[in-house]
Structures are given as C-alpha cells and as structure tokens.
Residue, then its C-alpha position, 0 to 999 in steps of 0.5 A: m547487499n543491495t546497490v543502486f545508482g543514485a544522484v550521489g553515485l553508488q549507494k549501499v544498504k546494510p540491514n539493520m541487525s537489531w530490528s528493535r526500531r524502525h530504520r528509515l532511509p530515502e527510497r528511490m520511488d519517492d524521488p521526484s527526479l525519477s525518470t518515467d522509464e525507471h518509474r514504469l519499470a519499477l511499477r511492473g516489478l512491484a505488480r509482480i511482487n504484489a501478485v505473489s504476496r496475494t495483497a489483493t486477495a487479502v484486501a478483497a476478502t476483507l472488503t467482501r466481509l465488510a460488505t456483508e457485515f454492513h449489508l452494503e448492496r454497493i461498496r465504494v472503496l478508495d485506495v490511498a497511494s495506489g501506485g500503479g493500481d495493480v492491487l486495486l484492479a485485482c481487487a475489482k476483478q475479485m470482488r466481481r467474481r465474488g458477486k459484490v457490486a463495487e466502485f473503486a478509486g485510487c489516488d496517488r501523488s505521482e502523475t506517472a503512477v496515476e497515468w499508468a493506472n488509468r491506462s491499465a484500467a482501460r486496457q482491462s475494461l475495468h470501467q468501475v475503477r478510476f485513478f486521480r492525483h492526490d497527496v494524502v500527507s498534504q491534503p484531507l481525503p474526499r468523504e464519499y467512500d465506505v472503505v478507505v484502503s492503503t497498501l505498502f504505503l505507511h512504511h514510507l512515512s514517519d510515525a507522525q505522518a503515518e498517524l496523520v494519514l490514518r486519521r485522514m483515512a478514518s475521517a474519510a471512511r464511512r465504514a472501515v479502514i484497511v491497511d496492508d503493509l510489511r512487517r519489520g524483521p530479518l525474515g522479511y528482509w531476506l525474503a524481500v531481497a530474494a523476491c525483488h531480484a527474482l521478480s523485477r529487473s528494476p534496480i530501484v525495486h532491488y534497493d527499495g524492497p529491503v529498505s522498506v522492510q527496515a522502515a516497516f512497523r511491527c504489529d504492536e507498533i502499528l496497533d499502538l499508533a492506530r489506537r491514537v486515532e479515535g472513532c475506530r475500533w482497531e485490530v491487526r493480524r499477521r499474514w504471510p509473507q511477513r505482512f500485517l493487515l490492520l482493520g479499523r471499523v468506524d464507530q457508527 
C-alpha cells in the first residue's frame, strides 16, 4: 500500500481490483501547490523510470520509421506535456545516432518542468531542442510540426479531455501522432509499485505511479477513443513493460 502526505494529511490508495474500468484519483504531480523542490525530486525519479521503460527508444524507433516512410530530410517533432524533458532529450540523441536530422520542441503547463527541461537541454548541448509553456487542454497546439508526441499524459485526463487532446494533436500534426502510455491491469500496478520505490526517493512518485496505472487506458479503449478523431488512420500495439504505443497517420 502506498502513502503520501498531502494537504489533508496521510492519504492511502488501494488498488482497483476489478480493473474493468478506469479509476481516476488526483495525482500529486498535478497539484499547483507542489513545491519546486518536491517537483524536481519527482522529475528525477520519473526520468529514471522512463529510461528503464525504454520510452525514448520506442518513440525514436517510430519517428525514424516515419521519417523514412514520408521521405523527410528533416523531421520536426513536438512533445505535448513533456514534463522534465528527459524523453525528448533522449529521443534527440537517438535520432542523431540513427543519422536523422530532427528538431524537437516540448511543451508543458508547468513552469518548473519547462525550466528544468531547458536547463537539461543546455547542459547536454542539445541545441536543437527547446521547451515552452503551453496547456494543451486549454489551448490548441501550433501547427508547425511533422509529428506530435505524447508520453505518459493521457491517463491524467478524463475520456473527454483525452479525446480533445488527441484531436488537437491530430490537427497540429502534418504527418503523424504518437502516444506512449501505461496499460491498466494488475501486473502494471505491481510493477509500478516496485519500480517507483526502487528508482525514486520521491514520495510523490511512490504515490502517483500506481495511481496512474489505475487511471490508464486499455488498448481497446484508447483505440476506440482515437477512432472518434477523424483525419487519422489509427493503430495500437502493446509493448513492455505494460505500455501501449498508439500511432495515427494523418490522412494526406
């Protein structure tokens, strides 16, 4: 059982044992009152988890395939709700190793996350990557990117919000939309419990990780939701560890 000290004291989360539907609880990372130090500690832990989960590898492989498929000499990528930027920065490195010319931008509503991400990009001399503040739930996305990506974000949203975000991603993308996120289920839940405690000292990550799995979509659910968004040909596949990768090719 996971615990976290919140504004109302010690909160406890029990796993949703039916797993037949999404079970959404507020996540601490979404709390605007979260302190900068707490936020940064959580971002460090999430970066380790993303690395072990090979999120950037899955996204970079898909971007490489799309660049080849669409004969793009330069591919422009936007990462929506990019958090600490670790996934996008790792993608930039992998695309460079793959011999692909790419420009990357990430957007997030959190000023702390954007500042952290831009500092990380500068520290790693990844000058082709920039981050800016933007809330995709409240505002449409700029239409200047070939591929619009989202990782570990849709499970934070209601079904209606997730559909809205997919619509905005599809509207902004010239070529494709990529979503990489958690899959709901008991195995994913207990993997999250173990990984979050092993890879992070942040009590926020310890709490939010398992809560995120309970709020996640199954593959059939996310595909049904995506198919409500016209203008894309959608497909979904499972990947380890208990993730899915949703790909939507924009109709030309």
